[in-house]
C-alpha positions as CSV (number, residue, x, y, z in Angstrom):
1,M,-0.5,11.7,53.6
2,S,-0.9,13.3,50.3
3,D,-3.8,12.6,47.9
4,S,-1.7,10.0,46.2
5,G,-1.1,8.1,49.4
6,T,2.6,9.1,49.8
7,A,3.5,10.6,53.1
8,A,4.7,14.2,53.1
9,G,8.4,14.4,52.6
10,E,8.6,10.9,51.1
11,E,9.8,10.3,47.6
12,A,7.2,8.7,45.4
13,Q,8.4,5.3,44.0
14,P,8.2,5.0,40.1
15,A,5.6,2.7,38.7
16,T,6.7,-0.6,37.3
17,P,6.7,-0.4,33.5
18,S,4.5,-2.9,31.6
19,F,4.6,-4.0,28.0
20,G,2.4,-5.8,25.5
21,S,-1.0,-4.1,25.6
22,T,-2.3,-2.6,22.4
23,V,-3.2,1.0,22.9
24,T,-4.2,3.9,20.5
25,I,-2.5,7.2,21.1
26,L,-4.0,10.5,20.0
27,F,-2.2,13.9,19.9
28,S,-3.9,17.2,19.2
29,D,-2.5,20.7,19.0
30,I,-3.9,24.2,18.2
31,R,-2.4,25.5,14.9
32,G,-0.9,29.0,15.1
33,F,-1.5,29.4,18.8
34,T,2.0,30.8,19.5
35,E,1.5,33.4,16.7
36,Y,-2.0,34.2,18.0
37,T,-0.6,34.8,21.5
38,D,2.1,37.1,20.2
39,A,-0.4,39.1,18.1
40,K,-3.4,39.3,20.5
41,G,-1.8,39.0,23.9
42,D,-2.0,36.5,26.8
43,E,-5.6,37.3,27.8
44,A,-7.1,36.6,24.4
45,A,-4.9,33.5,24.1
46,Y,-6.1,32.3,27.5
47,T,-9.8,32.7,26.5
48,M,-9.2,30.7,23.3
49,L,-7.3,28.0,25.2
50,R,-10.1,27.6,27.8
51,L,-12.7,27.2,25.1
52,H,-10.5,24.8,23.2
53,N,-9.9,22.7,26.3
54,T,-13.6,22.6,27.2
55,L,-14.6,21.4,23.7
56,V,-11.9,18.7,23.6
57,Q,-12.5,17.4,27.1
58,E,-16.3,17.2,26.5
59,Q,-15.7,14.8,23.6
60,L,-13.1,12.8,25.4
61,A,-15.5,12.2,28.3
62,L,-18.2,11.0,25.8
63,Y,-15.8,8.6,24.1
64,R,-13.9,7.6,27.2
65,G,-10.5,8.9,26.1
66,H,-8.0,8.9,28.9
67,V,-6.0,12.2,29.1
68,V,-2.4,11.2,29.6
69,K,-1.0,14.7,29.7
70,T,-1.6,18.2,28.5
71,Q,1.0,20.8,27.6
72,G,-0.1,24.3,26.8
73,D,-2.5,23.9,23.8
74,S,-1.7,20.2,23.2
75,F,-3.4,17.0,24.4
76,M,-2.0,13.4,24.6
77,V,-4.9,10.9,25.0
78,S,-5.0,7.1,25.1
79,F,-7.9,4.9,23.9
80,D,-8.5,1.2,24.3
81,S,-10.1,1.1,20.8
82,A,-8.7,2.4,17.5
83,R,-12.2,2.9,16.1
84,T,-13.3,4.9,19.1
85,A,-10.2,7.1,18.8
86,V,-11.1,7.9,15.2
87,T,-14.8,8.6,16.0
88,C,-13.7,10.8,18.9
89,A,-11.3,12.8,16.7
90,I,-14.1,13.4,14.2
91,A,-16.4,14.6,17.1
92,I,-13.7,16.9,18.3
93,Q,-13.2,18.6,14.9
94,K,-17.0,18.8,14.6
95,A,-17.3,20.5,18.0
96,I,-14.6,23.0,17.1
97,R,-16.1,23.8,13.7
98,E,-19.5,24.4,15.3
99,A,-17.9,26.7,18.0
100,N,-16.1,28.7,15.3
101,R,-19.5,29.3,13.5
102,Q,-21.0,30.6,16.7
103,R,-18.2,32.9,17.9
104,E,-16.6,36.0,16.5
105,G,-12.9,36.6,16.2
106,A,-10.1,34.2,15.4
107,R,-11.0,30.6,14.5
108,I,-9.7,27.7,16.6
109,E,-7.9,25.2,14.2
110,I,-6.4,22.0,15.5
111,G,-4.4,19.2,13.9
112,I,-4.8,15.6,15.2
113,G,-2.5,12.6,14.8
114,I,-3.3,9.0,15.8
115,N,-1.3,5.8,16.0
116,T,-1.9,2.3,17.4
117,G,0.7,0.0,18.9
118,E,2.1,-1.5,22.0
119,P,3.8,1.4,23.9
120,V,5.6,1.1,27.2
121,R,3.1,1.8,30.0
122,E,4.3,3.4,33.3
123,G,1.5,4.1,35.6
124,A,-0.9,6.3,33.6
125,D,1.8,7.4,31.1
126,F,3.0,5.9,27.9
127,F,6.4,5.9,26.2
128,G,8.2,4.5,23.1
129,G,7.9,4.4,19.3
130,T,4.1,4.2,19.3
131,V,3.9,7.5,21.1
132,N,6.6,9.1,19.2
133,L,5.0,8.3,15.9
134,A,1.6,9.6,17.0
135,S,3.3,12.9,18.0
136,R,5.1,13.2,14.7
137,I,1.9,12.5,12.8
138,C,0.1,15.3,14.7
139,A,3.0,17.6,13.9
140,V,2.4,17.3,10.1
141,A,-1.4,17.4,10.3
142,E,-2.9,20.5,8.7
143,P,-5.5,22.7,10.5
144,G,-8.7,20.8,10.8
145,Q,-7.1,17.6,9.6
146,I,-7.0,14.1,11.2
147,L,-4.1,12.0,10.1
148,V,-3.5,8.4,11.1
149,S,-0.9,5.7,10.7
150,E,-1.1,2.7,8.4
151,T,-1.3,0.5,11.5
152,L,-4.3,2.4,12.9
153,R,-6.0,2.2,9.5
154,A,-5.5,-1.6,9.4
155,V,-6.7,-2.1,13.0
156,A,-9.7,0.2,12.8
157,G,-11.0,-1.3,9.6
158,K,-14.0,0.0,7.8
159,I,-16.0,2.6,9.7
160,E,-19.4,3.5,8.4
161,G,-19.6,7.0,7.0
162,T,-15.9,7.5,7.2
163,S,-13.0,6.8,4.7
164,F,-9.3,6.8,4.9
165,D,-7.7,8.9,2.2
166,D,-4.2,7.8,1.3
167,K,-1.9,10.9,1.6
168,G,1.3,9.0,0.6
169,D,4.6,8.6,2.4
170,F,5.9,11.2,4.9
171,A,9.5,11.7,6.1
172,L,8.9,12.2,9.8
173,K,11.6,13.5,12.1
174,G,13.3,10.7,14.1
175,F,12.1,7.9,11.8
176,R,14.5,6.4,9.3
177,E,11.8,4.9,7.0
178,A,9.0,7.0,5.4
179,Q,5.6,6.6,7.0
180,R,2.4,6.1,5.0
181,L,-0.3,8.3,6.4
182,Y,-4.0,8.5,5.8
183,E,-6.5,11.3,6.3
184,V,-9.8,10.5,8.1
185,V,-12.6,11.9,5.9
186,E,-16.1,11.9,7.1
187,A,-19.1,11.7,4.7
188,P,-21.5,14.6,5.2
189,V,-24.5,13.4,7.1
190,G,-27.7,13.7,5.0
191,A,-25.8,15.5,2.2
192,D,-27.3,15.3,-1.3
193,P,-24.4,13.9,-3.4
194,T,-25.6,15.8,-6.4
195,T,-25.2,19.2,-4.7
196,A,-22.3,18.6,-2.4
197,N,-19.6,21.3,-2.5
198,P,-16.3,20.2,-4.1
199,V,-13.2,19.9,-2.0
200,S,-10.1,21.8,-3.0
201,P,-8.2,20.3,-5.9
202,A,-5.0,20.0,-3.9
203,A,-6.7,18.0,-1.2
204,A,-8.7,15.7,-3.4
205,R,-7.6,12.2,-4.3
206,P,-9.4,9.7,-6.5
207,S,-11.3,6.8,-5.2
208,T,-9.5,3.4,-5.3
209,K,-12.7,1.4,-5.9
210,R,-13.9,0.2,-9.3
211,V,-17.4,-0.3,-10.6
212,A,-18.0,-3.9,-11.7
213,A,-19.2,-4.3,-15.2
214,P,-23.0,-4.4,-15.3
215,K,-24.9,-6.9,-17.4
216,R,-24.4,-6.2,-21.1
217,G,-27.2,-4.3,-22.7
218,A,-28.3,-2.5,-19.5
219,A,-27.6,0.8,-21.2
220,T,-26.6,2.2,-24.6
221,P,-23.6,4.4,-25.3
222,T,-25.9,7.4,-25.7
223,Q,-27.6,7.1,-22.3
224,S,-27.7,10.2,-20.1
225,A,-27.0,10.3,-16.4
226,T,-30.7,10.1,-15.6
227,S,-31.1,6.8,-17.4
228,S,-28.1,5.1,-15.8
229,G,-28.5,2.1,-13.6
230,I,-27.0,1.5,-10.2
231,V,-24.3,-1.2,-10.3
232,P,-22.3,-2.9,-7.5
233,R,-18.6,-2.1,-7.2
234,R,-15.7,-4.3,-6.4
235,W,-12.6,-3.2,-4.4
236,L,-9.4,-2.5,-6.1
237,I,-6.2,-3.2,-4.1
238,P,-5.4,0.1,-2.3
239,A,-2.7,1.0,-4.7
240,V,-2.4,4.6,-5.5
241,A,-4.8,6.0,-7.9
242,A,-2.5,7.2,-10.5
243,V,-0.9,7.5,-14.0
244,L,-3.2,7.4,-16.9
245,V,-5.6,9.3,-14.9
246,L,-4.4,12.1,-16.7
247,L,-8.0,12.4,-17.6
248,V,-8.9,14.2,-14.4
249,A,-12.2,16.0,-14.8
250,G,-15.4,16.5,-16.3
251,T,-16.8,17.9,-19.4
252,G,-16.1,15.7,-22.3
253,V,-14.4,12.6,-23.5
254,Y,-13.6,12.7,-27.2
255,L,-12.6,9.5,-28.9
256,V,-11.0,9.0,-32.3
257,S,-9.7,5.6,-33.4
258,R,-7.5,4.8,-36.4
259,R,-5.1,2.1,-37.5
260,G,-1.8,2.6,-35.8
261,T,1.5,2.6,-37.6
262,G,3.5,1.1,-34.7
263,A,4.3,2.0,-31.2
264,G,5.0,5.7,-30.8
265,S,2.7,6.8,-33.7
266,A,0.6,9.8,-32.8
267,A,-3.1,9.9,-33.7
268,S,-4.9,13.1,-34.5
269,S,-7.7,14.1,-32.3
270,A,-9.1,17.5,-33.2
271,F,-11.0,18.5,-30.1
272,P,-11.1,22.0,-28.7
273,H,-8.4,23.0,-26.2
274,G,-6.2,25.8,-25.0
275,K,-2.6,26.1,-23.8
276,L,-0.6,23.0,-22.9
277,I,-0.6,22.4,-19.2
278,Y,1.2,19.1,-18.8
279,Q,2.8,16.4,-20.9
280,A,4.0,13.0,-19.7
281,R,7.5,11.8,-20.8
282,A,8.8,8.3,-21.3
283,A,11.2,8.5,-18.4
284,A,11.3,7.6,-14.8
285,D,11.0,11.2,-13.6
286,T,7.5,11.5,-15.2
287,W,6.2,9.7,-12.1
288,S,5.5,11.1,-8.6
289,A,8.3,10.6,-6.2
290,S,5.9,9.7,-3.4
291,S,3.7,7.4,-5.5
292,P,5.7,5.9,-8.3
293,P,4.2,2.9,-10.2
294,K,4.1,-0.2,-7.9
295,A,3.2,-3.8,-8.8
296,D,1.2,-6.0,-6.5
297,P,2.4,-8.7,-6.1
298,V,5.9,-7.5,-6.6
299,G,7.2,-8.6,-10.0
300,S,3.7,-9.1,-11.5
301,A,3.8,-5.9,-13.6
302,R,6.1,-3.1,-14.5
303,V,6.6,0.2,-16.4
304,S,9.0,0.2,-19.3
305,Y,9.9,2.6,-22.1
306,S,10.3,2.4,-25.9
307,G,11.4,5.6,-27.4
308,S,8.7,8.1,-26.6
309,V,6.2,5.4,-25.4
310,I,5.3,4.4,-21.9
311,N,4.6,0.7,-21.6
312,L,2.4,-0.8,-18.9
313,D,3.3,-4.5,-18.8
314,I,1.5,-7.4,-17.1
315,L,4.3,-10.0,-16.4
316,K,2.3,-12.6,-14.5
317,P,-1.4,-13.5,-14.4
318,G,-3.3,-11.5,-11.7
319,G,-0.7,-8.7,-11.9
320,N,-1.7,-5.3,-10.6
321,L,-0.1,-1.9,-11.2
322,G,-0.8,1.6,-9.9
323,G,1.0,4.9,-10.2
324,E,0.8,8.6,-10.1
325,L,2.3,11.2,-12.5
326,Q,4.4,14.1,-11.4
327,A,1.7,16.5,-12.4
328,P,-0.5,19.1,-10.8
329,A,-4.0,18.4,-9.4
330,L,-6.3,19.0,-12.4
331,K,-10.0,19.8,-12.5
332,D,-11.0,21.6,-15.7
333,Y,-8.9,20.6,-18.7
334,A,-8.7,19.0,-22.2
335,L,-6.9,15.7,-22.2
336,E,-5.3,14.1,-25.2
337,L,-4.4,10.5,-24.6
338,V,-3.1,8.3,-27.4
339,L,-2.9,4.6,-26.6
340,S,-2.6,1.2,-28.2
341,A,-2.0,-2.4,-26.9
342,A,0.0,-5.4,-27.9
343,A,-2.1,-8.0,-29.7
344,G,-4.1,-10.2,-27.3
345,T,-3.5,-8.0,-24.3
346,D,-5.8,-9.0,-21.4
347,L,-6.2,-6.3,-18.8
348,E,-8.5,-3.6,-17.4
349,I,-7.5,-0.1,-16.5
350,N,-9.2,2.6,-14.5
351,W,-8.4,6.3,-15.2
352,W,-9.6,8.7,-12.6
353,L,-11.2,11.8,-14.0
354,R,-12.1,13.6,-10.7
355,G,-12.2,13.0,-7.0
356,T,-13.7,14.4,-3.8
357,S,-13.2,13.2,-0.3
358,D,-16.1,10.7,-0.6
359,S,-16.3,9.7,-4.3
360,G,-14.5,9.5,-7.6
361,L,-15.3,9.7,-11.3
362,E,-13.4,7.4,-13.6
363,I,-13.0,5.9,-17.1
364,H,-12.9,2.1,-17.1
365,I,-11.3,0.4,-20.1
366,D,-11.7,-3.4,-20.6
367,L,-9.4,-4.7,-23.3
368,P,-10.9,-8.2,-23.7
369,T,-14.3,-6.7,-24.6
370,E,-12.8,-3.6,-26.2
371,T,-15.2,-1.3,-24.3
372,M,-15.0,1.8,-22.2
373,S,-17.4,3.0,-19.5
374,L,-17.8,6.1,-17.4
375,D,-18.3,5.3,-13.7
376,W,-19.1,7.2,-10.5
377,T,-17.7,5.4,-7.4
378,P,-18.5,6.5,-3.9
379,N,-16.3,5.4,-1.0
380,V,-19.3,4.0,0.7
381,G,-22.2,2.3,-1.1
382,D,-22.9,1.2,-4.6
383,G,-21.4,2.9,-7.6
384,Q,-23.2,4.1,-10.7
385,R,-22.3,3.4,-14.3
386,L,-23.1,6.7,-16.1
387,V,-22.2,5.5,-19.6
388,Q,-21.6,1.9,-20.7
389,D,-20.0,0.0,-23.6
390,I,-18.4,2.7,-25.7
391,R,-16.9,0.4,-28.4
392,L,-13.1,0.6,-28.9
393,T,-13.0,-1.8,-31.8
394,G,-9.6,-3.1,-32.7
395,L,-7.8,-1.9,-29.5
396,Q,-6.9,-5.5,-28.5
397,S,-5.5,-6.2,-31.9
398,G,-3.2,-3.2,-32.2
399,R,-5.3,-0.3,-33.3
400,T,-4.3,3.1,-31.9
401,M,-6.9,5.1,-30.0
402,A,-6.8,8.9,-29.6
403,I,-8.9,9.7,-26.6
404,G,-9.8,13.3,-25.9
405,V,-11.3,14.5,-22.6
406,V,-12.6,18.0,-22.3
407,A,-13.4,18.6,-18.6
408,N,-15.2,21.8,-17.7
409,G,-17.7,22.1,-14.8
410,T,-20.2,19.3,-14.4
411,S,-20.9,18.4,-18.0
412,I,-19.3,15.3,-19.6
413,S,-19.6,14.7,-23.3
414,L,-18.3,11.6,-24.9
415,Y,-17.1,11.5,-28.5
416,L,-16.1,8.6,-30.8
417,N,-14.6,9.2,-34.2
418,G,-15.5,12.8,-33.9
419,K,-19.1,12.1,-33.1
420,R,-20.7,12.7,-29.8
421,V,-22.1,9.4,-28.4
422,A,-23.2,10.5,-24.9
423,Q,-23.6,13.4,-22.7
424,V,-24.0,13.4,-18.9
425,T,-24.0,15.9,-16.0
426,E,-22.2,14.8,-12.9
427,A,-21.8,17.0,-9.9
428,R,-21.0,14.5,-7.2
429,A,-17.3,13.9,-7.9
430,N,-16.3,17.4,-9.1
431,G,-12.9,18.1,-7.4
432,G,-9.6,18.1,-9.1
433,T,-7.1,15.3,-8.6
434,T,-3.5,14.3,-9.5
435,P,-3.4,12.2,-12.7
436,G,-3.1,8.5,-11.9
437,F,-4.2,5.0,-12.9
438,Y,-4.7,1.5,-11.6
439,L,-4.8,-1.7,-13.8
440,D,-4.9,-5.4,-13.4
441,G,-4.9,-8.3,-15.8
442,Q,-3.5,-11.6,-17.1
443,A,-1.0,-10.7,-19.8
444,G,0.1,-8.1,-22.4
445,T,1.1,-4.5,-22.7
446,L,-0.8,-1.2,-22.8
447,R,1.2,1.5,-24.6
448,L,0.8,5.2,-23.7
449,E,2.0,6.9,-26.9
450,S,1.1,10.4,-25.8
451,V,-0.5,11.9,-22.7
452,R,-1.1,15.7,-22.7
453,Y,-3.3,18.0,-20.7
454,Y,-4.5,21.4,-22.0
455,A,-6.4,24.3,-20.6
456,V,-10.1,24.4,-21.6
457,S,-10.5,26.7,-24.6
């Protein structure tokens, strides 16, 4: 008899397939391994592969991952728990990073893709769409990156110390519909948020959480970061952080208000800036193809255009709208944003200024109270209102506001009518992000008359 119980010479009978059990499938793969083998030879490649396999298998044993199969430098693993699969993937990447720090020569870099579903089970193997999607997700993961499906994100739920960064829709081979993918981002353990290193501008995306308005009078418009209070945050619907966020970064917000002369009128805001980097247009192609404006619920809000003006319209009470501009990720810049509102407009809008993997910096405008605040919002824990209640008198009744943002390094200065009203230093959320916005409200229209980004002078 063989080890499997089949007599020598007998043909093994295929296992009976089973259906209906929820399983999480993880794929991992060394990036650039074929090229490394070609450049360094088989012996060096084999040494790297053995180290890689040992590191991966050690973590799989700790987190009770079941190795379904291996092929060269790739692993296919099943887990009974989506959350366990995510924490194991994090542990694998940690182990590899640590090994890279301790060894000389080429770094080991792997990509990981994870999906949850009900695959076909045949013995110890799995087949079907759930497996195919996990494999395709792994194929598009960057070195050192963990990407997961929308299903896994929903099943895993909130994991302490970890966030899911929305990377948008991906056209994956073999799938007719685009697949929304999320990057698993781990908060640094014991990191001081005021000294944390920024992530690369291309990788950073803004937080989708908003700071709830603190009690009125808790701070003055001239307060500094050191005198700010901690305030609780409330979740925004995970719509893409997007459009108006054209304000993306950190050194100064300059505000000038004047009486508007009608939609499309441009206000003058004489703040220092350099060469024009980006200008939004009142046209459908001004929006990101992967994250265009979307209303939630459908039909509750929309984007419309009037001449050179972009209108953000609330059509039904409780409408939400989020979108992203077809613009580069921005970090240091000077923003000129000219806006006005239809009389009686009742909505709130968040404009993200900067983002890192674990927090965001944003401007929050509340039309009913005609105020603007500057908020820092971590993915986990309470947010902090850095500056509160900058008065935007007349905005709800039709006055045009020319808002300037000069972002440069960690300093943020706020100006109103040409006068500086606040200055803060904020180093926690200091990565660049693609301009975007999120708003919700009961009725009315916010008009974007001009949105321009300049280089810092």
